[in-house]
C-alpha positions in Angstrom: 4.9 -25.9 -67.4 7.4 -27.2 -64.9 6.4 -29.9 -62.4 7.4 -29.6 -58.8 9.0 -32.7 -57.3 7.4 -34.5 -54.4 10.5 -33.9 -52.4 10.2 -30.1 -52.9 6.6 -30.2 -51.9 7.4 -32.3 -48.8 10.2 -29.9 -47.9 7.8 -26.8 -48.2 5.2 -28.6 -46.1 7.7 -29.5 -43.4 9.1 -25.9 -43.3 5.6 -24.5 -43.2 4.6 -26.8 -40.4 7.7 -26.0 -38.4 7.3 -22.3 -38.9 3.6 -22.6 -37.9 4.6 -24.6 -34.8 7.3 -22.0 -33.9 4.8 -19.1 -34.3 2.2 -21.0 -32.3 4.7 -21.6 -29.5 5.8 -18.0 -29.4 2.2 -16.8 -29.3 1.4 -19.3 -26.6 4.4 -18.1 -24.6 3.4 -14.5 -25.0 -0.2 -15.2 -24.0 1.0 -17.1 -20.9 3.2 -14.1 -20.0 0.2 -11.7 -20.4 -2.0 -14.0 -18.3 0.7 -14.1 -15.5 1.1 -10.3 -15.6 -2.7 -9.9 -15.5 -2.8 -12.2 -12.4 -0.1 -10.1 -10.7 -2.0 -6.9 -11.5 -5.2 -8.5 -10.2 -3.5 -9.5 -6.9 -2.2 -5.9 -6.5 -5.6 -4.4 -7.2 -7.2 -6.8 -4.7 -4.7 -5.7 -2.1 -5.2 -2.0 -2.9 -9.0 -2.6 -2.6 -8.7 -4.3 0.8 -6.4 -1.6 2.2 -8.6 1.1 0.8 -11.6 -0.4 2.6 -9.6 -0.5 5.8 -8.6 3.1 5.5 -12.2 4.1 4.7 -13.4 2.2 7.8 -10.9 3.9 10.0 -11.7 7.4 8.6 -15.4 6.8 9.3 -14.6 6.5 13.0 -12.8 9.9 13.2 -15.9 12.0 14.0 -16.9 9.6 16.7 -13.4 9.6 18.3 -13.1 13.4 17.8 -16.3 14.0 19.8 -15.1 11.8 22.6 -11.6 13.4 22.5 -13.1 16.9 22.7 -15.2 15.9 25.7 -12.1 14.6 27.5 -10.2 17.7 26.7 -13.0 19.8 28.1 -12.9 17.8 31.3 -9.1 18.2 31.5 -9.3 21.9 30.9 -12.0 22.3 33.6 -9.8 20.4 36.1 -6.7 22.5 35.1 -8.7 25.7 35.8 -9.6 24.4 39.2 -6.0 23.5 40.0 -4.9 26.9 38.9 -7.5 28.5 41.2 -6.4 26.3 44.1 -2.8 27.2 43.5 -3.6 30.9 43.5 -5.5 30.5 46.8 -2.6 28.7 48.4 -0.2 31.3 47.1 -2.3 34.2 48.5 -2.7 32.4 51.8 1.0 31.7 52.1 1.9 35.3 51.3 -0.1 36.7 54.2 0.2 33.8 56.7 2.9 34.2 59.3 2.0 30.8 60.7 -1.6 31.1 61.7 -2.9 28.6 64.3 -5.1 26.8 61.8 -2.0 26.3 59.6 0.2 25.2 62.4 -2.4 22.9 63.8 -3.0 21.3 60.4 0.7 21.0 59.8 1.3 19.2 63.1 -1.7 16.9 62.4 -0.2 15.6 59.2 3.5 15.6 60.3 
């Protein structure tokens, strides 16, 4: 049986330790990269969650604002109908009025 020299054994141990250290450093580097990527993903998820809550909060308000908007539109529509009626009355009066005393008197009063 051949005996292995102490120098050969020392060399094998040193090479094994260096390779183990290199593998450990590579694994540590990769784990740090994974951790950093996970933190970036978590930051993005938190931002998406925050924005999602804001959107949900805004959409909850839509029925309330829609009701108020519809009430205002109804008021505007009613006023527009009255204006159209007044315009038609003025148009009918102007078509048949050759300068009636009431119109002439009112015209001079405001002139």
